[in-house]
Legacy VTK file of the C-alpha trace (Angstrom):
# vtk DataFile Version 3.0
C-alpha trace
ASCII
DATASET POLYDATA
POINTS 143 float
-278.170 110.636 69.015
-278.477 107.402 67.270
-276.802 107.606 63.836
-277.899 104.340 62.415
-280.781 105.220 59.564
-282.835 104.676 57.017
-284.668 106.997 54.449
-288.592 106.740 54.443
-290.638 108.326 51.763
-294.007 107.992 53.821
-297.423 107.484 51.986
-297.773 111.173 51.174
-294.188 111.877 49.969
-292.846 113.333 53.033
-289.174 111.963 53.393
-287.478 111.626 56.650
-284.344 109.839 58.146
-286.125 107.494 61.046
-283.798 105.619 63.304
-282.746 102.044 62.161
-282.014 99.455 64.798
-279.896 97.502 61.945
-279.907 93.029 62.167
-282.624 92.151 64.179
-282.123 89.628 67.032
-283.588 86.478 65.515
-285.248 85.815 68.530
-287.556 88.767 68.132
-291.225 87.558 67.823
-291.531 89.907 65.000
-288.999 87.945 62.782
-285.932 88.894 60.887
-286.910 92.114 59.452
-289.352 93.413 62.265
-287.225 96.605 62.140
-288.335 96.803 58.254
-291.660 95.838 58.930
-292.413 98.347 61.783
-291.485 101.505 59.866
-292.942 100.339 56.189
-296.114 99.410 58.143
-296.594 95.947 56.786
-295.818 92.082 57.386
-294.756 91.658 54.244
-291.977 93.791 52.783
-290.637 93.095 49.412
-287.280 94.482 48.408
-284.807 95.254 45.386
-281.073 95.822 45.505
-280.117 99.003 44.217
-276.628 99.604 42.315
-274.453 101.850 43.012
-271.022 103.222 45.255
-273.198 102.595 48.611
-274.874 99.112 49.098
-278.258 100.011 49.165
-281.962 98.125 49.434
-285.433 99.714 48.721
-288.371 98.052 50.801
-291.745 98.300 49.737
-295.381 96.915 51.415
-295.392 93.511 49.243
-299.442 93.856 50.090
-299.754 97.633 49.040
-302.758 96.594 46.413
-304.446 94.671 48.577
-304.469 97.059 51.522
-305.680 99.608 48.660
-303.154 101.744 49.576
-302.508 105.085 47.504
-300.013 105.731 45.168
-296.924 107.605 46.407
-295.995 109.897 44.043
-292.620 110.812 45.417
-291.547 106.884 45.396
-292.886 106.272 42.277
-291.027 109.375 40.729
-288.118 107.864 42.408
-288.341 103.929 41.046
-289.055 105.554 37.825
-285.854 107.471 37.415
-283.965 104.691 39.081
-285.271 101.415 37.109
-286.125 103.459 33.941
-289.676 101.956 34.194
-292.759 104.294 33.551
-295.327 101.835 34.094
-294.110 101.243 37.577
-295.827 102.215 40.818
-295.269 102.361 44.218
-298.357 102.570 46.721
-297.739 103.148 50.422
-294.716 103.541 52.038
-290.993 103.125 50.472
-287.750 102.367 52.706
-284.205 102.680 51.944
-281.761 100.783 54.264
-277.966 100.347 53.504
-277.138 96.296 52.871
-278.483 94.022 50.967
-282.083 91.945 50.989
-280.641 89.408 53.131
-278.264 91.681 55.164
-279.788 95.013 55.629
-277.927 97.577 57.428
-278.562 101.025 58.813
-277.105 104.295 56.902
-274.528 106.523 58.665
-275.432 110.144 58.669
-272.840 110.746 55.779
-274.577 107.930 54.246
-278.205 109.425 54.151
-276.840 113.112 53.112
-275.176 111.132 50.256
-277.901 109.159 48.989
-280.072 112.290 49.680
-277.945 113.913 47.289
-277.422 111.879 44.631
-280.578 109.506 44.523
-283.264 112.183 45.635
-281.650 115.124 44.273
-281.599 116.868 47.423
-279.034 119.817 47.889
-277.085 118.706 50.971
-276.605 122.243 51.888
-280.576 122.521 52.409
-280.308 119.426 54.622
-280.705 120.317 58.370
-278.750 118.273 61.202
-281.929 117.745 63.277
-283.826 114.835 64.884
-284.960 113.404 61.676
-282.388 115.087 59.352
-284.733 116.508 56.840
-288.231 116.724 56.070
-289.133 117.000 52.404
-292.700 117.768 51.733
-292.577 118.556 47.976
-291.931 116.540 44.877
-288.678 116.159 43.575
-287.070 116.572 39.526
-285.233 113.261 39.846
-281.912 112.996 37.435
LINES 1 144
143 0 1 2 3 4 5 6 7 8 9 10 11 12 13 14 15 16 17 18 19 20 21 22 23 24 25 26 27 28 29 30 31 32 33 34 35 36 37 38 39 40 41 42 43 44 45 46 47 48 49 50 51 52 53 54 55 56 57 58 59 60 61 62 63 64 65 66 67 68 69 70 71 72 73 74 75 76 77 78 79 80 81 82 83 84 85 86 87 88 89 90 91 92 93 94 95 96 97 98 99 100 101 102 103 104 105 106 107 108 109 110 111 112 113 114 115 116 117 118 119 120 121 122 123 124 125 126 127 128 129 130 131 132 133 134 135 136 137 138 139 140 141 142
């Protein structure tokens, strides 16, 4: 099993850990961030580096409003908690990777568990070691 992963909060709020191929081949026709673009379904990903013991970056659809995407309440609550900004809204999917905007990297399975526990407030004991690692279909109470 590929243990290079990202965390994806899809437009409906379901959280999964899809496979993440890592730094893209510069000759790939999709460009530098083709793997991120394919996971969040946008040609214009926006990114914000997150502070913390693990280097993390969140990626959002930079054209979400133009595309009239619905508000992603799970991702929005996460953004409120992280940035302390109640006027921020995330539309469409949100992707969490390791690394920085300039150099995104995959997360290991252990890092996914740690981020799920610390950032998303998911009890690691509830995370099952399955193909998608975990799927949670309810809203969280963030710290």
